[in-house]
C-alpha positions in Angstrom: 0.0 -0.3 0.0 1.2 3.5 -1.2 0.5 6.6 0.8 -0.2 10.1 -0.3 1.3 12.7 1.8 -0.5 16.1 2.8 -3.8 17.6 4.1 -7.1 15.4 3.9 -9.6 16.5 1.6 -12.9 14.2 2.7 -15.0 16.4 0.2 -13.0 15.3 -2.9 -14.9 14.9 -6.0 -15.5 11.1 -6.4 -16.7 8.3 -8.4 -16.0 4.4 -7.4 -14.5 2.4 -10.1 -17.1 0.7 -12.2 -17.1 -2.9 -11.6 -16.6 -4.1 -15.2 -13.2 -1.9 -15.6 -9.7 -2.9 -15.8 -8.2 0.6 -16.4 -6.3 2.4 -13.8 -8.2 5.8 -14.8 -12.0 5.8 -15.0 -14.2 8.9 -16.2 -16.6 11.0 -14.4 -20.1 9.6 -15.9 -21.2 13.4 -16.4 -18.4 14.9 -18.4 -17.5 17.1 -19.0 -17.6 18.6 -16.0 -17.0 22.3 -17.7 -18.3 23.0 -21.0 -17.1 25.0 -24.0 -19.6 27.8 -23.5 -19.8 27.7 -19.8 -19.3 31.2 -19.7 -20.4 33.7 -22.5 -17.0 34.9 -23.6 -15.7 31.5 -24.3 -15.1 29.5 -27.6 -13.5 26.9 -25.2 -12.5 25.9 -21.5 -9.8 23.5 -21.0 -6.3 22.6 -19.7 -7.2 24.4 -16.4 -5.9 24.0 -12.9 -8.0 23.4 -9.6 -6.9 23.5 -6.0 -8.8 23.2 -2.6 -9.6 26.7 -1.1 -12.0 27.5 2.0 -14.4 25.4 2.2 -14.5 24.3 -1.3 -12.4 24.6 -4.6 -10.7 27.6 -6.7 -9.1 27.5 -10.4 -7.6 29.1 -13.1 -8.7 28.3 -16.3 -7.7 28.4 -19.9 -10.7 30.1 -21.9 -10.1 30.6 -25.7 -12.7 33.3 -26.3 -15.1 34.2 -29.1 -12.0 35.7 -31.0 -9.8 32.8 -30.4 -7.7 34.7 -28.0 -6.0 32.7 -25.5 -6.3 33.9 -21.5 -6.5 32.7 -18.3 -9.8 33.0 -15.7 -10.3 32.7 -12.1 -13.4 30.6 -10.9 -14.9 28.9 -7.8 -17.0 26.0 -7.0 -18.5 24.3 -3.4 -18.1 20.7 -4.6 -15.4 20.8 -7.8 -17.9 19.9 -10.1 -20.2 22.9 -10.3 -18.2 25.9 -11.2 -18.7 29.7 -11.6 -16.3 31.1 -13.9 -15.5 34.9 -13.8 -16.5 36.5 -17.3 -13.0 38.6 -17.5 -9.5 37.4 -17.5 -7.2 37.9 -14.7 -5.3 41.0 -14.6 -2.0 40.8 -12.7 -0.4 43.7 -10.6 3.3 43.9 -11.2 6.6 46.1 -10.8 7.6 45.8 -14.5 5.0 46.6 -17.2 7.2 45.0 -19.4 6.6 41.8 -18.0 3.1 42.2 -17.2 2.2 43.5 -20.8 -0.1 40.5 -22.0 0.9 38.7 -25.4 -1.4 35.6 -24.7 -1.6 33.1 -21.5 -2.5 29.3 -21.4 -2.3 26.1 -19.9 -2.2 27.1 -16.5 -1.2 25.1 -13.2 -1.5 26.1 -9.6 0.6 24.9 -6.5 -0.1 26.0 -3.0 3.4 26.8 -1.4 3.0 28.2 2.2 0.3 30.8 2.5 0.5 31.7 -1.3 -1.2 30.1 -4.6 1.3 30.2 -7.4 0.2 30.1 -11.3 2.4 29.0 -13.9 1.4 29.3 -17.3 2.5 29.4 -20.9 3.2 33.1 -21.4 4.1 35.2 -24.4 7.1 36.9 -24.2 8.8 37.1 -27.7 7.7 33.6 -27.7 6.0 30.8 -25.3 7.8 31.0 -21.8 6.7 30.1 -18.3 4.9 32.7 -16.5 5.0 33.1 -12.9 2.3 34.5 -10.4 0.7 34.2 -7.0 -2.5 35.2 -5.5 -4.0 34.5 -1.5 -7.7 35.0 -2.8 -7.9 34.4 -6.3 -9.3 37.9 -6.8 -6.0 39.8 -6.8 -2.8 38.4 -8.7 0.7 39.7 -8.7 3.1 38.7 -11.4 6.7 37.9 -11.4 9.5 37.6 -13.5 9.2 34.8 -16.2 10.9 31.5 -15.1 12.7 31.0 -18.6 13.7 32.5 -21.7 11.7 31.3 -24.7 10.9 28.7 -25.9 9.5 26.6 -23.0 6.0 25.4 -22.3 4.5 23.3 -19.2 6.1 24.6 -16.1 4.7 22.9 -13.1 5.9 23.7 -9.7 6.4 21.2 -7.1 4.5 21.8 -3.8 7.2 22.7 -1.6 11.0 23.2 -1.5 13.1 20.1 -1.6 16.6 20.7 0.1 15.7 24.4 0.3 14.9 25.1 -3.2 11.8 25.7 -5.1 11.6 23.1 -8.1 9.7 23.2 -11.2 9.5 21.0 -14.2 9.1 22.0 -17.9 9.4 21.3 -21.5 11.7 23.5 -23.7 10.4 23.6 -27.1 10.5 26.0 -30.2 7.5 28.2 -31.6 5.8 25.1 -33.3 5.2 21.5 -33.1 8.4 19.6 -33.2 9.6 16.2 -33.2 11.0 16.8 -29.9 10.0 17.4 -26.3 11.6 16.2 -23.0 10.9 17.1 -19.4 13.4 19.0 -17.4 13.9 20.3 -13.9 15.1 23.6 -12.9 15.8 25.1 -9.4 15.5 28.3 -7.8 16.1 29.9 -4.3 13.5 32.8 -4.6 11.1 31.7 -7.5 12.9 34.2 -9.7 16.6 33.2 -10.6 16.2 29.4 -11.9 19.1 27.1 -12.6 20.7 23.8 -11.6 18.8 22.6 -14.6 18.6 18.7 -14.7 17.2 16.3 -17.2 14.1 14.0 -16.3 12.9 12.0 -18.9 12.7 12.0 -22.5 10.3 10.6 -25.4 10.6 6.8 -26.3 11.8 6.0 -29.8 10.4 3.0 -31.7 7.0 1.3 -30.9 8.0 0.0 -27.3 6.1 2.8 -26.0 4.9 4.7 -29.1 2.1 6.6 -27.3 4.9 9.2 -25.9 7.6 8.8 -28.7 7.3 12.4 -30.0 7.1 14.5 -27.1 6.0 14.6 -23.6 5.2 17.1 -20.9 4.3 17.4 -17.2 0.8 17.6 -16.0 -0.5 18.3 -12.6 2.0 19.5 -9.8 3.7 16.2 -8.6 1.9 14.3 -5.8 4.0 13.6 -2.9 4.0 9.9 -1.6 5.8 7.9 0.8 7.6 6.2 -2.0 8.5 9.7 -4.0 7.1 12.2 -6.3 4.2 10.8 -8.3 4.4 12.4 -11.7 0.9 12.5 -14.2 2.0 13.8 -17.7 1.1 13.7 -21.3 2.8 11.9 -24.0 2.0 12.8 -28.0 2.4 10.3 -30.8 2.5 11.7 -34.3 0.1 10.0 -36.6 -1.0 9.9 -40.5 -3.9 11.9 -39.3 -2.3 14.1 -36.8 -1.3 14.3 -33.1 -2.6 12.1 -30.3 -2.2 13.0 -26.9 -2.8 10.5 -24.1 -1.8 10.4 -20.2 0.8 8.5 -18.3 2.8 8.4 -15.0 6.1 7.9 -13.4 7.4 8.1 -10.0 10.5 10.5 -9.5 13.0 10.3 -6.3 11.8 12.2 -3.2 15.0 14.4 -2.5 16.5 14.4 -6.5 13.1 14.2 -8.4 15.1 14.5 -11.4 15.6 10.8 -11.1 13.4 8.5 -12.3 12.4 5.5 -10.0 9.2 4.1 -12.1 7.7 5.0 -15.5 4.8 3.1 -17.1 5.0 1.9 -20.6 1.3 1.5 -21.0 -0.7 4.7 -21.1 -3.3 5.7 -18.4 -6.0 7.2 -20.5 -6.6 7.9 -24.2 -8.8 10.0 -26.2 -11.7 7.2 -26.6 -15.1 9.3 -25.9 -16.6 11.9 -28.4 -15.9 15.0 -26.4 -12.2 13.7 -26.3 -11.9 12.7 -29.9 -13.7 15.8 -31.5 -13.1 19.4 -31.0 -11.1 22.3 -31.7 -8.0 20.0 -31.7 -9.1 16.4 -32.0 -7.6 13.3 -30.0 -6.3 15.1 -26.8 -6.4 14.2 -23.4 -4.2 16.7 -21.3 -3.9 16.4 -17.4 -3.3 20.0 -15.5 -4.6 19.4 -11.9 -5.0 16.7 -9.2 -7.0 16.6 -6.1 -5.8 14.3 -3.4 -7.1 12.6 -0.3 -4.2 10.9 1.8 -6.7 9.2 4.1 -8.4 7.2 1.0 -5.7 7.6 -1.5 -7.9 9.1 -3.6 -7.1 11.2 -7.1 -9.5 13.3 -8.8 -7.8 14.7 -12.2 -8.8 17.5 -14.4 -7.9 17.3 -18.0 -8.3 19.0 -21.0 -10.5 17.5 -23.8 -9.6 17.8 -27.5 -8.7 21.6 -26.6 -12.6 22.3 -26.1 -14.0 21.1 -22.7 -12.8 20.0 -19.3 -13.1 16.4 -18.1 -12.8 14.9 -14.9 -11.4 11.1 -14.2 -10.5 9.2 -10.9 -7.8 7.0 -9.6 -5.8 5.9 -6.5 -2.3 6.3 -5.5 -2.2 2.4 -5.6 -3.7 1.8 -8.9 -1.2 4.2 -10.1 2.0 2.3 -8.5 0.5 -0.8 -9.5 0.1 0.1 -13.2 3.8 1.2 -13.2 5.3 -1.8 -11.6 3.0 -4.3 -14.0 4.3 -2.4 -17.0 7.6 -1.0 -16.4 9.3 1.1 -19.1 
């Protein structure tokens, strides 16, 4: 039995695993949990982050507008299922207008560290890079310096310092879809200056694990367990009809999280439902947030579906650990 570390979350959204299912991850039967037009200005709402907040939940949501501009919006929920999302995007306060000037913002993650909720997102600054900001109430947001030079995507913070340093996973890239994309780790004393970069893991060539043969990227903030950091990530396969995004998992060392202890050869979840296969970008499941309850080992995953709507799926820490051990890479 593996154990999740952290604060209890007895109100975690949950449905039991279907009796006839052999899959390690199962979908919420009422998916999509957030529709593409759930606020008036939205063309689509997807690739969004959710965290416990107060007596419910808060989130930062990617909403592509009816003009198809990309921005991030705050929202709140009592149960993690029914959401009230602001109709205007987040405005960041900051000292340097060169940094706070908006070009585009998308694919946020949120990590609670001490008394602040840190938001990371793909930020436009002469190309895609990692924006960093924080809030305490999801009403006022403060923007910090961008973490890296362009080009980079999928900046994901660990939920606590490790050996006295903040740590972030990311996927260096270029301005387009490229035949590469590996996960790296970077370290910082202050969330402003990043260095000590380390390779974590890369794509898998050939057909041994072809679902992650083109590029991979970190998903939700890593989950701390008694065996290491549980990382849920996305992997991409290039097919004759386009890209297919699937979901996988790995286990990282607790003190040196650039070292991979376990990694699954088999994917966890693939685009199979109509709302995952059809949309603005077909055949995508893209995990961005994980709620956890240490008392039960339950994990609730929020993921983008076909770059159009937001889905919810469920698993447990034991399901994922067993899956990696039975299907090691």
